N, C-alpha and C positions, 0 to 999 in steps of 0.2 A: 082223486083229489085234484081239483083244477085251481090254478092260480091266475089271477088277472093282474096284469101290470099296467099301470097308467103313468102317463108322463107327469112329472111334477108340475104343479101350477106355478106359473111365473107371477110375481107381484110387481106391478108397475106403480111408480110413485107419480102422482099428478099434483103439482103445486098450483093452486088457484087462489082466487080471492072473491069475496062476495061482490055481487053486482058487476061482474065482468062477463060480457057476452061471449068473448072468445073462450073463456074458461068453461062456460056452460056448454058451448058448442063442442069443444074437445071432449068434455066428459060425456056428453050424449053420444058422440061418435064412438067412443070407446065402449060404452054400454051396448051399443048396437053390435059391435064386433065380438062382444062376449057371447053372442048367439052361435058364432062359428068357430071361435078360438077360445082356448082355455087359459085365462089369466085373471088375476085379481087386481083391483084398483085400490091403492092406498091414497085417498084423497086428503090433501093437506092444505089448510088455509095459511098462506104466507104471513098473514097479519096476526096469527095466533101465537107465534113464537118469534122473539126478537132476532135470533140467528137466521131464521128463514127469511124474515123481512129484509135484513141487510144483504143477504146472499141472493135472493130471488125476486125481490119486489118488482123490478122492471122487466122481468123475464117471463111472467105468467101469461098464459098457461105454459107450464114447463113439464115435460114428460120424461121420466128417467126409468131406466132398468138398472137397479143397483145404483152405481155411481156414473153409469153411462148415460149421457144425454141422448135421447131419441129425437126430440123435436121441441120447439117452442113456438108459441103464438098460434100455429095451425098444425093439425095432425098430418104427419108425413107417413102415409100408409106403407110405402116401400121401406122406409127406415124402420118402422115398427116391425114389419115382417122380418127384415134382416136381423134385427136384434133378438126378437123373442118368439115370433110366430112360425118360424120355419122348422 
């Protein structure tokens, strides 16, 4: 009997808003990275929830791993690798 062990999938939270080109860029870059790294993206529209709007409205796109901020505005690949991809 053989067992295969796999690394648990990390879920990243990406706060965005509609018609935000920086948000679209970061989402696209993350989707490209999913070809080489194992993670899920929980895409959240900050305007869909009042608490998110008040907390993150001026910080989008904002990428989190749990409660840890990885980056905002532009994808920081080194910070992403340091948090979840290593």
